[in-house]
Residue frames as a rotation matrix with the C-alpha (Angstrom) as fourth column:
UNK 1
0.585 0.811 0.002 -0.01
0.811 -0.585 0.020 -0.02
0.017 -0.010 -1.000 -0.02
UNK 2
-0.429 -0.721 0.544 1.23
0.683 -0.653 -0.326 3.43
0.591 0.232 0.773 -0.76
UNK 3
-0.594 0.222 -0.773 0.78
0.625 -0.477 -0.618 6.40
-0.505 -0.851 0.144 1.61
UNK 4
-0.321 0.596 0.736 -2.24
0.586 -0.485 0.649 8.56
0.744 0.640 -0.194 0.86
UNK 5
-0.980 0.187 0.066 -3.84
-0.174 -0.659 -0.732 11.41
-0.094 -0.729 0.678 2.63
UNK 6
-0.379 0.918 0.113 -7.53
0.515 0.311 -0.799 11.25
-0.769 -0.244 -0.591 3.53
UNK 7
0.034 0.420 -0.907 -8.06
-0.408 -0.823 -0.397 14.04
-0.912 0.383 0.143 1.01
UNK 8
-0.683 -0.330 -0.652 -7.11
-0.726 0.208 0.655 11.72
-0.081 0.921 -0.382 -1.88
UNK 9
-0.857 0.412 0.310 -9.87
0.340 0.903 -0.262 9.24
-0.388 -0.119 -0.914 -1.03
UNK 10
-0.535 0.744 0.401 -13.28
0.398 -0.197 0.896 9.37
0.746 0.639 -0.191 -2.69
UNK 11
-0.534 0.320 0.783 -15.71
-0.605 -0.791 -0.089 11.71
0.590 -0.521 0.616 -0.88
UNK 12
0.544 0.830 -0.125 -18.00
-0.477 0.429 0.767 8.96
0.690 -0.358 0.629 0.40
UNK 13
0.293 -0.551 -0.782 -15.02
0.694 0.685 -0.222 7.18
0.658 -0.478 0.582 2.09
UNK 14
-0.775 -0.523 0.354 -13.79
0.154 -0.700 -0.697 10.48
0.613 -0.486 0.623 3.59
UNK 15
-0.147 0.809 0.569 -17.37
-0.694 -0.494 0.524 11.12
0.705 -0.318 0.634 4.77
UNK 16
0.685 0.371 -0.627 -17.61
0.063 0.827 0.559 7.62
0.726 -0.422 0.543 6.40
UNK 17
-0.208 -0.853 -0.479 -14.22
0.769 0.160 -0.619 8.13
0.605 -0.497 0.622 8.13
UNK 18
-0.757 -0.026 0.652 -15.22
-0.195 -0.944 -0.264 11.65
0.623 -0.328 0.710 9.32
UNK 19
0.260 0.942 0.214 -18.62
-0.635 0.000 0.773 10.31
0.728 -0.337 0.597 10.61
UNK 20
0.497 -0.155 -0.854 -16.94
0.482 0.867 0.123 7.46
0.721 -0.473 0.506 12.49
UNK 21
-0.539 -0.819 -0.198 -14.37
0.683 -0.287 -0.672 9.81
0.493 -0.497 0.714 14.02
UNK 22
-0.719 0.344 0.604 -17.14
-0.443 -0.896 -0.016 12.27
0.536 -0.279 0.797 14.89
UNK 23
-0.934 0.358 0.024 -19.23
0.238 0.668 -0.705 9.47
-0.268 -0.652 -0.709 16.50
UNK 24
-0.344 0.813 -0.470 -22.13
-0.766 -0.532 -0.360 10.31
-0.543 0.237 0.806 14.18
UNK 25
-0.577 0.143 0.804 -23.95
0.203 0.979 -0.028 7.06
-0.791 0.147 -0.594 13.37
UNK 26
0.503 0.863 0.045 -26.60
0.279 -0.113 -0.954 8.70
-0.818 0.492 -0.297 11.16
UNK 27
0.512 -0.424 -0.747 -23.91
-0.777 -0.599 -0.193 10.34
-0.365 0.680 -0.636 9.01
UNK 28
-0.606 -0.751 0.262 -21.98
-0.579 0.642 0.502 7.10
-0.546 0.152 -0.824 8.83
UNK 29
-0.277 0.596 0.754 -25.09
0.377 0.789 -0.486 5.19
-0.884 0.150 -0.443 7.73
UNK 30
0.682 0.512 -0.523 -25.86
-0.188 -0.567 -0.802 7.88
-0.707 0.645 -0.290 5.08
UNK 31
-0.191 -0.818 -0.543 -22.60
-0.902 -0.072 0.426 6.78
-0.387 0.571 -0.724 3.32
UNK 32
-0.839 -0.159 0.521 -24.03
-0.059 0.977 0.204 3.31
-0.541 0.140 -0.829 2.74
UNK 33
-0.639 0.669 -0.379 -26.48
-0.400 0.131 0.907 1.98
0.657 0.731 0.185 0.14
UNK 34
0.210 0.805 0.555 -29.78
-0.967 0.084 0.242 0.81
0.148 -0.588 0.796 1.72
UNK 35
0.989 0.117 -0.089 -28.63
-0.109 0.989 0.098 -2.79
0.099 -0.087 0.991 1.17
UNK 36
0.149 -0.988 0.048 -24.94
-0.620 -0.131 -0.774 -1.98
0.771 0.086 -0.631 1.93
UNK 37
0.899 0.076 -0.432 -23.01
0.208 0.794 0.572 -4.19
0.387 -0.603 0.698 4.33
UNK 38
0.230 -0.849 0.475 -20.16
-0.951 -0.299 -0.076 -4.39
0.207 -0.435 -0.877 6.83
UNK 39
0.761 -0.148 -0.632 -18.05
0.159 0.986 -0.040 -7.48
0.629 -0.070 0.774 7.03
UNK 40
0.470 -0.505 0.724 -16.24
-0.848 -0.487 0.211 -7.32
0.246 -0.713 -0.657 10.29
UNK 41
-0.561 -0.808 0.177 -13.65
-0.820 0.572 0.010 -10.10
-0.109 -0.140 -0.984 10.21
UNK 42
-0.951 0.154 -0.269 -16.07
0.027 0.906 0.423 -12.50
0.308 0.395 -0.866 8.73
UNK 43
-0.435 0.860 -0.268 -19.33
0.707 0.142 -0.693 -11.41
-0.558 -0.491 -0.669 10.42
UNK 44
-0.822 0.121 0.556 -21.68
0.428 -0.511 0.745 -9.81
0.375 0.851 0.368 7.93
UNK 45
-0.306 0.722 -0.620 -24.18
0.492 -0.438 -0.752 -7.06
-0.815 -0.535 -0.221 8.82
UNK 46
-0.760 0.139 0.635 -26.47
0.604 -0.211 0.769 -6.00
0.240 0.968 0.077 5.91
UNK 47
0.186 0.868 0.460 -28.74
0.608 -0.470 0.640 -3.01
0.772 0.160 -0.615 5.71
UNK 48
-0.222 -0.315 0.923 -28.82
-0.271 -0.889 -0.369 0.10
0.937 -0.332 0.112 7.86
UNK 49
0.709 0.538 0.456 -30.54
-0.583 0.083 0.808 -1.51
0.397 -0.839 0.372 10.82
UNK 50
0.875 -0.415 -0.251 -27.97
0.476 0.834 0.280 -4.31
0.093 -0.365 0.926 11.14
UNK 51
-0.051 -0.908 0.415 -25.06
0.562 -0.370 -0.740 -1.93
0.825 0.195 0.530 10.50
UNK 52
0.141 0.134 0.981 -26.37
-0.545 -0.817 0.190 0.44
0.826 -0.561 -0.042 13.21
UNK 53
0.964 0.213 0.157 -26.62
-0.246 0.510 0.824 -2.47
0.095 -0.833 0.545 15.77
UNK 54
0.540 -0.836 -0.099 -23.08
0.781 0.541 -0.312 -3.56
0.314 0.090 0.945 14.88
UNK 55
-0.165 -0.621 0.766 -21.72
0.253 -0.777 -0.576 0.01
0.953 0.099 0.286 15.04
UNK 56
0.511 0.347 0.786 -23.39
-0.588 -0.526 0.615 0.69
0.627 -0.776 -0.065 18.43
UNK 57
0.995 -0.040 0.094 -21.77
-0.032 0.754 0.656 -2.45
-0.097 -0.656 0.749 19.77
UNK 58
0.512 -0.811 0.283 -18.41
0.765 0.580 0.281 -2.55
-0.392 0.072 0.917 18.00
UNK 59
-0.132 -0.546 0.828 -17.64
0.918 -0.382 -0.105 0.70
0.373 0.746 0.551 16.26
UNK 60
-0.279 0.085 0.957 -19.02
-0.050 -0.996 0.073 4.19
0.959 -0.028 0.282 16.85
UNK 61
0.721 0.688 0.083 -20.63
-0.136 0.023 0.990 3.04
0.680 -0.725 0.110 20.11
UNK 62
0.714 -0.573 -0.404 -17.19
0.687 0.460 0.562 2.26
-0.136 -0.679 0.722 21.50
UNK 63
0.739 -0.339 -0.582 -15.68
-0.153 -0.926 0.345 5.58
-0.656 -0.166 -0.736 20.52
UNK 64
0.441 -0.581 0.683 -13.79
0.841 0.533 -0.090 4.36
-0.312 0.614 0.725 17.39
UNK 65
0.533 -0.361 -0.765 -11.14
-0.442 -0.890 0.112 6.61
-0.721 0.279 -0.634 16.05
UNK 66
0.668 -0.378 0.641 -9.63
0.721 0.543 -0.431 5.89
-0.185 0.750 0.635 12.59
UNK 67
0.678 -0.509 -0.531 -6.38
-0.222 -0.830 0.512 7.78
-0.701 -0.229 -0.675 12.75
UNK 68
-0.091 -0.880 -0.467 -3.84
-0.739 -0.254 0.624 8.35
-0.667 0.402 -0.627 10.08
UNK 69
0.969 0.222 0.108 -4.57
-0.073 0.674 -0.735 6.59
-0.236 0.705 0.669 6.80
UNK 70
0.168 -0.986 -0.015 -1.08
-0.449 -0.090 0.889 5.15
-0.878 -0.142 -0.458 6.35
UNK 71
-0.904 -0.421 0.074 -1.70
-0.100 0.377 0.921 3.50
-0.415 0.825 -0.383 3.00
UNK 72
0.216 0.976 -0.023 -4.34
-0.424 0.072 -0.903 3.00
-0.880 0.205 0.429 0.35
UNK 73
-0.901 -0.429 0.061 -4.72
-0.103 0.351 0.931 0.98
-0.421 0.833 -0.360 -2.85
UNK 74
0.055 0.929 -0.365 -7.46
-0.692 -0.228 -0.685 1.05
-0.720 0.290 0.630 -5.45
UNK 75
-0.972 -0.219 0.086 -8.72
-0.075 0.634 0.769 -1.60
-0.223 0.741 -0.633 -7.82
UNK 76
-0.567 0.792 0.226 -11.87
0.574 0.184 0.798 -1.40
0.591 0.582 -0.559 -9.90
UNK 77
0.249 0.730 0.637 -14.64
-0.112 -0.631 0.768 -0.23
0.962 -0.262 -0.075 -7.45
UNK 78
0.770 -0.049 -0.636 -12.67
0.597 0.408 0.691 -1.20
0.225 -0.912 0.343 -4.33
UNK 79
0.196 -0.738 0.645 -10.43
-0.334 -0.669 -0.664 0.98
0.922 -0.085 -0.377 -2.24
UNK 80
0.579 -0.094 -0.810 -8.46
0.681 0.601 0.418 -0.49
0.447 -0.794 0.412 0.66
UNK 81
0.396 -0.456 0.797 -7.11
-0.484 -0.841 -0.241 1.77
0.780 -0.290 -0.554 3.38
UNK 82
0.014 -0.441 -0.897 -4.73
0.776 0.571 -0.269 0.87
0.631 -0.692 0.350 6.13
UNK 83
0.172 0.095 0.980 -5.25
-0.333 -0.931 0.149 2.87
0.927 -0.352 -0.129 9.31
UNK 84
-0.898 -0.367 -0.244 -4.67
0.113 0.343 -0.932 2.88
0.426 -0.865 -0.266 12.98
UNK 85
0.131 0.988 -0.084 -7.75
0.157 0.062 0.986 2.03
0.979 -0.143 -0.147 15.00
UNK 86
-0.924 -0.383 0.018 -8.29
0.061 -0.194 -0.979 3.48
0.378 -0.903 0.202 18.50
UNK 87
-0.068 0.924 0.377 -11.15
-0.653 -0.327 0.683 3.97
0.755 -0.200 0.625 20.99
UNK 88
-0.170 0.087 0.982 -12.64
-0.952 0.244 -0.187 1.76
-0.256 -0.966 0.041 23.62
UNK 89
0.884 0.384 0.266 -12.79
-0.293 0.899 -0.325 -1.37
-0.364 0.210 0.907 21.55
UNK 90
0.627 -0.688 0.364 -10.24
0.772 0.609 -0.179 -2.84
-0.099 0.394 0.914 19.19
UNK 91
0.760 -0.485 -0.432 -6.98
-0.436 -0.874 0.214 -0.90
-0.481 0.026 -0.876 19.07
UNK 92
-0.171 -0.822 0.544 -4.25
0.250 0.498 0.831 -1.58
-0.953 0.278 0.120 16.43
UNK 93
-0.776 -0.207 -0.596 -3.82
-0.503 -0.368 0.782 -1.57
-0.381 0.907 0.182 12.73
UNK 94
-0.074 0.789 0.610 -6.65
0.259 0.606 -0.752 -2.41
-0.963 0.102 -0.249 10.39
UNK 95
-0.985 -0.170 0.005 -7.47
0.034 -0.170 0.985 -2.64
-0.167 0.971 0.173 6.79
UNK 96
-0.049 0.989 -0.138 -10.85
0.041 -0.136 -0.990 -1.28
-0.998 -0.054 -0.034 5.63
UNK 97
-0.935 -0.244 0.256 -11.72
0.241 0.090 0.966 -2.22
-0.259 0.966 -0.025 2.09
UNK 98
-0.185 0.870 -0.457 -14.62
-0.245 -0.491 -0.836 -0.14
-0.952 -0.043 0.304 0.66
UNK 99
-0.670 0.224 0.708 -16.70
0.732 0.364 0.577 -1.21
-0.128 0.904 -0.408 -2.33
UNK 100
-0.504 0.429 -0.750 -18.36
-0.136 -0.897 -0.421 1.88
-0.853 -0.110 0.510 -3.81
UNK 101
-0.653 0.316 0.688 -21.11
0.753 0.181 0.632 2.11
0.075 0.931 -0.356 -6.38
UNK 102
0.163 0.709 0.687 -23.09
0.600 -0.623 0.501 5.22
0.783 0.331 -0.527 -7.37
UNK 103
-0.362 -0.466 0.807 -21.16
-0.255 -0.784 -0.567 7.21
0.897 -0.411 0.165 -4.73
UNK 104
0.505 0.450 0.736 -22.35
-0.844 0.079 0.530 4.99
0.180 -0.889 0.420 -1.87
UNK 105
-0.637 -0.742 0.211 -20.58
-0.771 0.618 -0.152 2.26
-0.018 -0.260 -0.966 0.04
UNK 106
0.389 0.747 -0.539 -22.01
-0.684 0.627 0.374 -1.19
0.617 0.223 0.754 -0.75
UNK 107
0.800 -0.209 -0.563 -19.50
0.461 0.815 0.352 -3.08
0.385 -0.541 0.748 1.42
UNK 108
0.312 -0.780 0.543 -16.95
-0.843 -0.490 -0.220 -2.10
0.438 -0.389 -0.810 4.09
UNK 109
0.804 -0.101 -0.586 -14.82
0.174 0.982 0.069 -5.13
0.569 -0.157 0.807 4.77
UNK 110
0.553 -0.555 0.622 -12.63
-0.810 -0.533 0.245 -4.98
0.196 -0.639 -0.744 7.84
UNK 111
0.819 -0.372 -0.437 -9.54
0.341 0.928 -0.151 -7.16
0.461 -0.025 0.887 8.27
UNK 112
0.593 -0.678 -0.434 -6.14
0.478 -0.137 0.868 -7.06
-0.648 -0.722 0.243 10.00
């Protein structure tokens, strides 16, 4: 992965990161298609209601901070970012791979 600044990412991904860091669940969900999904290390949450429940328990609800995008790579409609994750849940490095269609996230896949 090559270093990128957050400003070089597509707007919807920047908005999702900003919403997460601002602990704004509604703004985070607005970045997703209605049938969008989050795959958190193999557990899949589809649609705004399931993503909200997951986020309240594992992401925004535990004060997530996605600090310093340290790398990014793009292929077709997917953009993977490497970032440091902080907050009151998981802390460490993580890769977030976003699939984007029509300026909305259809999948956010989280891995190590």
